[in-house]
ROTITI-758273 format. One record per residue: residue number from 1; residue in one letter; y negated, z, x of N, C-alpha, C, O, CB in turn. Coordinates in Angstrom, 2 decimals, decimal comma. Glycine has a CB too. Layout:
REM residues N
i | aa | n_y | n_z | n_x | ca_y | ca_z | ca_x | c_y | c_z | c_x | o_y | o_z | o_x | cb_y | cb_z | cb_x
NUM | A | Y | Z | X | Y | Z | X | Y | Z | X | Y | Z | X | Y | Z | X
...
This chain:
REM residues 106
i | aa | n_y | n_z | n_x | ca_y | ca_z | ca_x | c_y | c_z | c_x | o_y | o_z | o_x | cb_y | cb_z | cb_x
1 | M | -17,03 | 1,84 | 6,73 | -15,80 | 2,18 | 7,61 | -14,89 | 0,98 | 7,26 | -14,69 | 0,60 | 6,11 | -15,04 | 3,73 | 7,26
2 | K | -14,36 | 0,43 | 8,34 | -13,36 | -0,54 | 8,34 | -11,97 | -0,12 | 8,33 | -11,47 | 0,41 | 9,32 | -13,54 | -1,30 | 9,38
3 | I | -11,29 | -0,35 | 7,17 | -9,96 | -0,11 | 7,07 | -9,10 | -1,35 | 7,54 | -9,38 | -2,46 | 7,09 | -9,67 | 0,29 | 5,68
4 | N | -8,17 | -1,19 | 8,34 | -7,37 | -2,33 | 8,87 | -5,92 | -2,05 | 8,60 | -5,05 | -2,63 | 9,25 | -7,62 | -2,56 | 10,41
5 | A | -5,64 | -1,19 | 7,69 | -4,14 | -0,99 | 7,40 | -3,96 | -0,86 | 5,87 | -4,91 | -0,55 | 5,15 | -3,54 | 0,38 | 8,16
6 | L | -2,71 | -1,12 | 5,38 | -2,25 | -1,24 | 4,00 | -1,03 | -0,55 | 4,04 | -0,20 | -0,80 | 4,90 | -2,10 | -2,68 | 3,47
7 | F | -0,83 | 0,49 | 2,99 | 0,42 | 1,21 | 2,72 | 1,00 | 0,29 | 1,78 | 0,25 | -0,07 | 0,87 | 0,29 | 2,70 | 2,17
8 | T | 2,28 | -0,20 | 1,80 | 3,06 | -0,87 | 0,89 | 4,34 | -0,15 | 0,37 | 5,13 | 0,27 | 1,22 | 3,41 | -2,09 | 1,49
9 | Y | 4,57 | 0,02 | -0,74 | 5,84 | 0,54 | -1,37 | 6,43 | -0,29 | -2,50 | 7,12 | 0,29 | -3,33 | 5,59 | 1,91 | -1,91
10 | G | 6,23 | -1,63 | -2,59 | 6,79 | -2,38 | -3,43 | 6,88 | -3,75 | -3,17 | 7,44 | -4,08 | -2,14 | 6,29 | -2,20 | -4,45
11 | T | 6,38 | -4,69 | -3,99 | 6,56 | -6,07 | -3,80 | 5,96 | -6,67 | -2,42 | 6,41 | -7,72 | -1,96 | 5,93 | -6,74 | -4,97
12 | L | 4,94 | -5,95 | -1,79 | 4,23 | -6,39 | -0,76 | 5,08 | -5,99 | 0,64 | 4,72 | -6,41 | 1,74 | 2,77 | -5,76 | -0,87
13 | M | 6,15 | -5,21 | 0,48 | 6,92 | -4,76 | 1,60 | 7,64 | -5,91 | 2,26 | 7,84 | -6,96 | 1,65 | 7,90 | -3,70 | 1,17
14 | Q | 8,04 | -5,71 | 3,54 | 8,75 | -6,77 | 4,24 | 10,04 | -6,95 | 3,23 | 10,58 | -6,09 | 2,54 | 9,16 | -6,31 | 5,91
15 | G | 10,35 | -8,27 | 3,34 | 11,37 | -8,90 | 2,50 | 11,45 | -8,80 | 0,91 | 12,46 | -9,00 | 0,24 | 12,54 | -8,41 | 2,97
16 | E | 10,21 | -8,47 | 0,46 | 10,02 | -8,47 | -1,00 | 9,22 | -9,73 | -1,47 | 8,69 | -10,41 | -0,60 | 9,28 | -7,16 | -1,45
17 | K | 9,08 | -10,08 | -2,77 | 8,70 | -11,06 | -3,25 | 7,33 | -11,57 | -2,94 | 7,13 | -12,78 | -2,84 | 8,90 | -10,88 | -4,35
18 | A | 6,37 | -10,65 | -2,77 | 4,94 | -10,80 | -2,52 | 4,55 | -10,63 | -1,15 | 3,36 | -10,71 | -0,84 | 4,19 | -9,90 | -3,28
19 | N | 5,50 | -10,40 | -0,25 | 5,16 | -10,24 | 1,35 | 4,61 | -11,50 | 1,95 | 3,96 | -11,44 | 3,00 | 6,50 | -9,86 | 2,24
20 | H | 4,85 | -12,66 | 1,32 | 4,16 | -13,82 | 1,92 | 2,68 | -13,68 | 2,03 | 2,13 | -14,39 | 2,88 | 4,45 | -15,03 | 1,13
21 | Y | 2,04 | -12,96 | 1,38 | 0,55 | -12,67 | 1,53 | 0,34 | -12,10 | 2,94 | -0,55 | -12,60 | 3,61 | 0,01 | -11,60 | 0,40
22 | L | 1,04 | -11,17 | 3,42 | 0,91 | -10,38 | 4,60 | 1,44 | -11,02 | 5,76 | 1,06 | -10,75 | 6,90 | 1,52 | -9,14 | 4,45
23 | R | 2,48 | -12,03 | 5,42 | 3,10 | -12,72 | 6,52 | 2,19 | -13,71 | 7,16 | 2,34 | -14,22 | 8,28 | 4,31 | -13,40 | 6,06
24 | G | 1,23 | -13,92 | 6,33 | 0,21 | -15,22 | 6,67 | -0,79 | -14,64 | 7,63 | -1,58 | -15,47 | 8,06 | -0,68 | -15,89 | 5,25
25 | I | -0,95 | -13,34 | 8,11 | -1,69 | -13,01 | 9,06 | -0,87 | -12,15 | 10,11 | 0,24 | -11,69 | 9,88 | -2,83 | -12,38 | 8,51
26 | K | -1,50 | -12,01 | 11,20 | -0,88 | -11,20 | 12,39 | -1,16 | -9,77 | 12,06 | -2,23 | -9,30 | 11,66 | -1,52 | -11,60 | 13,90
27 | G | 0,02 | -9,12 | 12,31 | -0,13 | -7,53 | 12,13 | 1,25 | -7,00 | 12,43 | 2,25 | -7,68 | 12,67 | -0,63 | -7,04 | 10,53
28 | S | 1,15 | -5,74 | 12,38 | 2,42 | -4,74 | 12,79 | 2,88 | -3,91 | 11,60 | 2,08 | -3,59 | 10,72 | 1,98 | -3,63 | 14,00
29 | W | 4,23 | -3,53 | 11,56 | 4,64 | -2,68 | 10,53 | 5,20 | -1,34 | 11,13 | 5,65 | -1,28 | 12,28 | 5,69 | -3,41 | 9,66
30 | Q | 5,14 | -0,29 | 10,27 | 5,84 | 0,89 | 10,74 | 6,22 | 1,62 | 9,47 | 5,65 | 1,41 | 8,40 | 4,96 | 1,78 | 11,73
31 | G | 7,30 | 2,56 | 9,66 | 7,56 | 3,35 | 8,37 | 6,53 | 4,37 | 8,37 | 6,03 | 4,83 | 9,39 | 9,03 | 4,03 | 8,27
32 | A | 6,19 | 4,73 | 7,03 | 5,18 | 5,76 | 6,70 | 5,55 | 6,32 | 5,31 | 6,48 | 5,91 | 4,62 | 3,68 | 5,15 | 6,70
33 | Y | 4,71 | 7,28 | 5,01 | 4,69 | 7,91 | 3,76 | 3,39 | 8,51 | 3,30 | 2,58 | 8,93 | 4,13 | 5,65 | 8,89 | 3,77
34 | V | 3,12 | 8,58 | 1,90 | 2,06 | 9,13 | 1,28 | 2,61 | 10,29 | 0,31 | 3,82 | 10,47 | 0,22 | 1,28 | 8,03 | 0,55
35 | F | 1,71 | 11,06 | -0,38 | 2,19 | 12,00 | -1,36 | 1,60 | 11,45 | -2,61 | 0,50 | 10,90 | -2,65 | 1,78 | 13,51 | -1,07
36 | G | 2,42 | 11,62 | -3,67 | 2,04 | 11,10 | -5,01 | 3,10 | 11,22 | -6,06 | 4,18 | 11,77 | -5,80 | 1,68 | 9,68 | -4,91
37 | R | 2,83 | 10,77 | -7,16 | 3,77 | 10,85 | -8,31 | 4,20 | 9,33 | -8,71 | 3,34 | 8,47 | -8,52 | 3,04 | 11,66 | -9,59
38 | W | 5,23 | 8,99 | -9,17 | 5,67 | 7,68 | -9,73 | 5,31 | 7,73 | -11,16 | 5,62 | 8,71 | -11,83 | 7,23 | 7,39 | -9,53
39 | I | 4,65 | 6,69 | -11,67 | 4,16 | 6,50 | -12,90 | 4,88 | 5,33 | -13,49 | 4,66 | 4,26 | -12,91 | 2,72 | 6,35 | -12,87
40 | N | 5,85 | 5,28 | -14,74 | 6,26 | 4,18 | -15,15 | 5,36 | 3,59 | -16,06 | 4,88 | 4,29 | -16,95 | 7,42 | 4,32 | -15,61
41 | N | 5,00 | 2,20 | -15,95 | 4,15 | 1,56 | -16,69 | 4,89 | 0,31 | -17,38 | 5,36 | -0,60 | -16,69 | 2,98 | 1,22 | -15,85
42 | D | 4,96 | 0,34 | -18,72 | 5,71 | -0,66 | -19,46 | 5,01 | -2,11 | -19,40 | 5,63 | -3,15 | -19,58 | 5,87 | -0,16 | -20,95
43 | F | 3,84 | -2,05 | -19,18 | 3,01 | -3,34 | -19,04 | 3,38 | -4,02 | -17,72 | 3,81 | -5,17 | -17,69 | 1,41 | -3,05 | -19,07
44 | V | 3,20 | -3,32 | -16,71 | 3,61 | -3,86 | -15,33 | 4,94 | -4,05 | -14,93 | 5,24 | -4,93 | -14,12 | 3,15 | -3,09 | -14,40
45 | K | 5,96 | -3,11 | -15,58 | 7,32 | -3,20 | -15,35 | 7,85 | -2,71 | -14,06 | 9,05 | -2,71 | -13,78 | 7,67 | -4,45 | -15,50
46 | Y | 6,91 | -2,29 | -13,31 | 7,31 | -1,45 | -12,02 | 6,60 | -0,16 | -11,97 | 5,46 | -0,07 | -12,40 | 6,98 | -2,20 | -10,68
47 | P | 7,21 | 0,83 | -11,46 | 6,67 | 2,11 | -11,19 | 5,38 | 1,92 | -10,24 | 5,34 | 1,07 | -9,35 | 7,79 | 3,04 | -10,52
48 | I | 4,35 | 2,80 | -10,52 | 3,03 | 2,69 | -9,89 | 2,85 | 4,12 | -9,28 | 3,08 | 5,13 | -9,94 | 1,82 | 2,25 | -10,98
49 | I | 2,45 | 4,15 | -8,04 | 2,00 | 5,46 | -7,51 | 0,58 | 5,81 | -8,04 | -0,37 | 5,03 | -8,10 | 1,99 | 5,44 | -5,94
50 | K | 0,60 | 7,14 | -8,43 | -0,63 | 7,89 | -8,63 | -0,76 | 8,79 | -7,40 | 0,06 | 9,69 | -7,30 | -0,62 | 8,72 | -9,98
51 | L | -1,69 | 8,65 | -6,46 | -1,86 | 9,84 | -5,38 | -2,06 | 11,13 | -5,91 | -2,80 | 11,36 | -6,87 | -3,05 | 9,63 | -4,48
52 | D | -1,31 | 12,11 | -5,24 | -1,45 | 13,40 | -5,44 | -1,02 | 14,21 | -4,29 | 0,19 | 14,33 | -4,07 | -0,81 | 13,74 | -6,57
53 | I | -1,87 | 14,76 | -3,58 | -1,43 | 15,63 | -2,23 | -0,32 | 16,56 | -2,54 | 0,44 | 16,87 | -1,62 | -2,66 | 16,58 | -1,63
54 | F | -0,12 | 17,11 | -3,90 | 0,71 | 17,95 | -4,19 | 2,11 | 17,38 | -4,71 | 3,08 | 18,08 | -5,00 | 0,08 | 18,75 | -5,03
55 | G | 2,05 | 16,09 | -4,76 | 3,14 | 15,35 | -5,35 | 4,42 | 15,18 | -4,19 | 4,50 | 15,79 | -3,13 | 2,52 | 13,84 | -5,86
56 | E | 5,12 | 14,44 | -4,60 | 6,33 | 14,13 | -3,77 | 6,06 | 13,20 | -2,76 | 5,12 | 12,42 | -2,91 | 7,43 | 13,62 | -4,56
57 | K | 6,95 | 13,15 | -1,47 | 6,65 | 12,36 | -0,47 | 7,19 | 10,89 | -0,83 | 8,39 | 10,82 | -1,08 | 7,21 | 12,96 | 0,81
58 | I | 6,45 | 9,70 | -0,89 | 6,71 | 8,58 | -1,25 | 6,82 | 7,73 | 0,04 | 5,86 | 7,54 | 0,78 | 5,78 | 8,18 | -2,21
59 | M | 8,03 | 7,26 | 0,25 | 8,27 | 6,45 | 1,58 | 7,79 | 4,87 | 1,32 | 7,95 | 4,30 | 0,24 | 10,02 | 6,51 | 2,02
60 | G | 7,30 | 4,37 | 2,28 | 6,82 | 2,91 | 2,38 | 6,72 | 2,53 | 3,61 | 7,23 | 3,10 | 4,58 | 5,58 | 2,63 | 1,78
61 | E | 5,88 | 1,32 | 3,63 | 5,48 | 0,75 | 5,02 | 4,16 | 0,60 | 5,14 | 3,49 | 0,27 | 4,16 | 6,06 | -0,53 | 5,35
62 | L | 3,57 | 0,85 | 6,44 | 2,29 | 0,59 | 6,78 | 2,19 | -0,53 | 7,61 | 2,78 | -0,66 | 8,68 | 1,71 | 1,65 | 7,34
63 | F | 1,22 | -1,56 | 6,95 | 1,10 | -2,80 | 7,60 | -0,32 | -2,78 | 8,34 | -1,29 | -2,50 | 7,64 | 1,25 | -4,00 | 6,55
64 | C | -0,51 | -3,01 | 9,54 | -1,79 | -2,85 | 10,42 | -2,21 | -4,23 | 10,75 | -1,38 | -5,05 | 11,15 | -1,54 | -1,99 | 11,82
65 | S | -3,44 | -4,53 | 10,59 | -3,92 | -5,96 | 10,90 | -5,37 | -6,01 | 10,89 | -6,04 | -5,69 | 9,91 | -3,39 | -7,02 | 9,87
66 | D | -5,94 | -6,48 | 12,20 | -7,43 | -6,63 | 12,23 | -7,93 | -7,83 | 11,31 | -9,13 | -8,08 | 11,17 | -7,90 | -6,88 | 13,75
67 | Q | -6,85 | -8,60 | 10,65 | -7,25 | -9,67 | 9,82 | -7,11 | -9,31 | 8,18 | -7,28 | -10,14 | 7,28 | -6,36 | -10,91 | 10,23
68 | L | -6,78 | -7,96 | 7,99 | -6,58 | -7,71 | 6,56 | -7,69 | -7,78 | 5,65 | -7,48 | -7,90 | 4,44 | -6,05 | -6,50 | 6,39
69 | A | -8,98 | -7,72 | 6,16 | -10,22 | -8,04 | 5,39 | -10,36 | -9,37 | 5,01 | -11,14 | -9,64 | 4,10 | -11,38 | -7,73 | 6,10
70 | N | -9,61 | -10,42 | 5,66 | -9,68 | -11,69 | 5,27 | -8,88 | -11,97 | 4,02 | -9,12 | -13,01 | 3,41 | -9,30 | -12,49 | 6,33
71 | I | -7,95 | -11,16 | 3,58 | -7,06 | -11,39 | 2,44 | -7,02 | -10,28 | 1,31 | -6,25 | -10,34 | 0,35 | -5,69 | -11,57 | 2,98
72 | I | -7,94 | -9,27 | 1,52 | -7,82 | -8,10 | 0,77 | -8,33 | -8,56 | -0,61 | -7,87 | -7,95 | -1,58 | -8,61 | -6,86 | 1,40
73 | K | -9,24 | -9,58 | -0,82 | -9,57 | -9,86 | -2,24 | -8,50 | -10,61 | -2,93 | -8,41 | -10,50 | -4,15 | -10,86 | -10,63 | -2,35
74 | I | -7,72 | -11,31 | -2,33 | -6,38 | -12,12 | -2,80 | -5,45 | -11,14 | -3,17 | -4,74 | -11,33 | -4,15 | -5,68 | -13,09 | -1,68
75 | L | -5,35 | -9,99 | -2,41 | -4,33 | -8,87 | -2,68 | -4,81 | -8,16 | -4,03 | -3,99 | -7,93 | -4,92 | -4,25 | -7,74 | -1,38
76 | D | -6,02 | -7,87 | -4,15 | -6,70 | -7,30 | -5,31 | -6,38 | -8,14 | -6,52 | -6,03 | -7,56 | -7,55 | -8,22 | -7,22 | -5,09
77 | E | -6,46 | -9,47 | -6,50 | -6,17 | -10,25 | -7,64 | -4,69 | -10,37 | -7,90 | -4,26 | -10,48 | -9,05 | -6,76 | -11,56 | -7,51
78 | Y | -3,85 | -10,36 | -6,77 | -2,49 | -10,26 | -7,15 | -2,04 | -8,92 | -7,77 | -1,16 | -8,86 | -8,63 | -1,70 | -10,52 | -5,99
79 | E | -2,71 | -7,83 | -7,29 | -2,27 | -6,66 | -8,06 | -2,65 | -6,57 | -9,47 | -1,88 | -6,16 | -10,34 | -2,73 | -5,51 | -7,45
80 | G | -3,76 | -6,94 | -9,66 | -4,37 | -6,99 | -10,98 | -4,92 | -5,76 | -11,55 | -4,98 | -4,78 | -10,80 | -3,46 | -7,46 | -11,88
81 | P | -5,36 | -5,64 | -12,85 | -6,27 | -4,52 | -13,22 | -5,59 | -3,26 | -13,51 | -6,26 | -2,27 | -13,79 | -7,06 | -4,86 | -14,39
82 | K | -4,19 | -3,20 | -13,45 | -3,51 | -1,97 | -13,73 | -3,55 | -1,14 | -12,30 | -3,34 | 0,07 | -12,28 | -1,95 | -2,28 | -14,32
83 | Y | -3,77 | -1,76 | -11,31 | -3,92 | -1,12 | -9,85 | -5,24 | -1,11 | -9,54 | -6,02 | -2,00 | -9,91 | -3,17 | -1,86 | -8,70
84 | K | -5,59 | 0,00 | -8,77 | -6,71 | 0,13 | -8,11 | -6,49 | 0,25 | -6,67 | -5,47 | 0,81 | -6,28 | -7,41 | 1,17 | -8,60
85 | R | -7,45 | -0,28 | -5,74 | -7,31 | -0,16 | -4,37 | -8,00 | 1,09 | -3,86 | -9,23 | 1,10 | -3,87 | -7,81 | -1,35 | -3,72
86 | S | -7,32 | 2,13 | -3,40 | -7,91 | 3,25 | -2,94 | -7,65 | 3,38 | -1,52 | -6,89 | 2,59 | -0,97 | -7,49 | 4,37 | -3,67
87 | I | -8,33 | 4,48 | -0,74 | -8,09 | 4,76 | 0,63 | -7,42 | 6,02 | 0,72 | -7,99 | 6,97 | 0,18 | -9,30 | 4,75 | 1,43
88 | S | -6,34 | 6,22 | 1,29 | -5,55 | 7,35 | 1,38 | -5,21 | 7,70 | 2,91 | -5,27 | 6,85 | 3,81 | -4,30 | 7,12 | 0,53
89 | R | -4,87 | 8,94 | 3,10 | -4,09 | 9,39 | 4,21 | -2,76 | 8,97 | 4,14 | -2,10 | 9,32 | 3,17 | -4,12 | 10,75 | 4,33
90 | V | -2,17 | 8,18 | 5,14 | -0,76 | 7,89 | 5,22 | -0,39 | 8,53 | 6,46 | -1,11 | 8,56 | 7,47 | -0,40 | 6,38 | 5,18
91 | Y | 0,84 | 9,08 | 6,33 | 1,41 | 9,86 | 7,36 | 2,55 | 8,99 | 8,18 | 3,30 | 8,36 | 7,44 | 2,01 | 11,19 | 6,71
92 | L | 2,77 | 8,88 | 9,42 | 3,52 | 8,12 | 10,20 | 4,67 | 9,01 | 10,68 | 4,55 | 10,24 | 10,68 | 2,70 | 7,52 | 11,28
93 | K | 5,76 | 8,42 | 11,09 | 6,92 | 9,14 | 11,63 | 6,77 | 9,94 | 12,93 | 7,66 | 10,73 | 13,25 | 7,96 | 8,20 | 11,83
94 | D | 5,68 | 9,75 | 13,69 | 5,34 | 10,46 | 14,76 | 4,32 | 11,54 | 14,46 | 3,61 | 12,05 | 15,32 | 4,89 | 9,59 | 15,74
95 | N | 4,30 | 11,87 | 13,03 | 3,34 | 12,83 | 12,52 | 1,75 | 12,70 | 12,91 | 0,95 | 13,63 | 12,92 | 3,84 | 14,12 | 12,98
96 | S | 1,50 | 11,33 | 13,22 | 0,08 | 11,14 | 13,31 | -0,23 | 10,63 | 11,75 | 0,69 | 10,39 | 10,96 | -0,37 | 10,01 | 14,59
97 | V | -1,61 | 10,48 | 11,43 | -2,17 | 10,32 | 10,12 | -3,22 | 9,01 | 10,36 | -4,06 | 8,96 | 11,25 | -2,94 | 11,80 | 9,58
98 | K | -2,99 | 8,03 | 9,41 | -4,05 | 7,01 | 9,43 | -4,50 | 6,80 | 8,06 | -3,79 | 7,08 | 7,09 | -3,59 | 5,69 | 10,04
99 | L | -5,80 | 6,25 | 7,95 | -6,51 | 5,94 | 6,73 | -5,95 | 4,48 | 6,39 | -5,85 | 3,66 | 7,30 | -8,20 | 6,02 | 6,94
100 | A | -5,62 | 4,19 | 5,18 | -5,10 | 2,85 | 4,91 | -5,48 | 2,70 | 3,46 | -5,71 | 3,67 | 2,73 | -3,48 | 2,66 | 5,21
101 | Y | -5,55 | 1,44 | 3,06 | -5,63 | 1,09 | 1,56 | -4,19 | 1,36 | 1,00 | -3,15 | 1,43 | 1,65 | -6,11 | -0,54 | 1,28
102 | I | -4,36 | 1,49 | -0,31 | -3,07 | 1,63 | -1,18 | -3,48 | 1,19 | -2,55 | -4,62 | 1,38 | -2,97 | -2,44 | 3,20 | -1,23
103 | Y | -2,49 | 0,56 | -3,29 | -2,75 | 0,26 | -4,61 | -2,03 | 1,28 | -5,42 | -0,81 | 1,48 | -5,36 | -2,36 | -1,15 | -4,94
104 | E | -2,88 | 1,92 | -6,21 | -2,29 | 3,06 | -7,17 | -2,76 | 2,70 | -8,66 | -3,48 | 1,75 | -8,98 | -2,89 | 4,68 | -6,72
105 | L | -2,19 | 3,67 | -9,49 | -2,46 | 3,51 | -10,73 | -4,01 | 3,53 | -11,06 | -4,76 | 4,39 | -10,59 | -1,74 | 4,48 | -11,40
106 | A | -4,46 | 2,45 | -11,96 | -5,96 | 2,39 | -12,15 | -6,29 | 3,63 | -13,22 | -7,45 | 3,84 | -13,58 | -6,45 | 0,78 | -12,78
């Protein structure tokens, strides 16, 4: 299964410090959300999502690009070992659902 979307909720979002990874490829952005829990991690210094269908609605942005596969390993390295790349249902404002990668607590 080819995944061509990434749900962002932190430093990879538009205007954030690591967004340059995604600006380097052609793609589109839209508002979206997932269900999960925020986990505080003292090592990472940023809250990390743990996906949980019974959790709270966590707002973010969905980045879609046919070129995502070209940089996904670079994103894995950037996120590091405290995060794992998972595939999740992402909910869009028009009530549609898309499968996308998300970095969550490892």
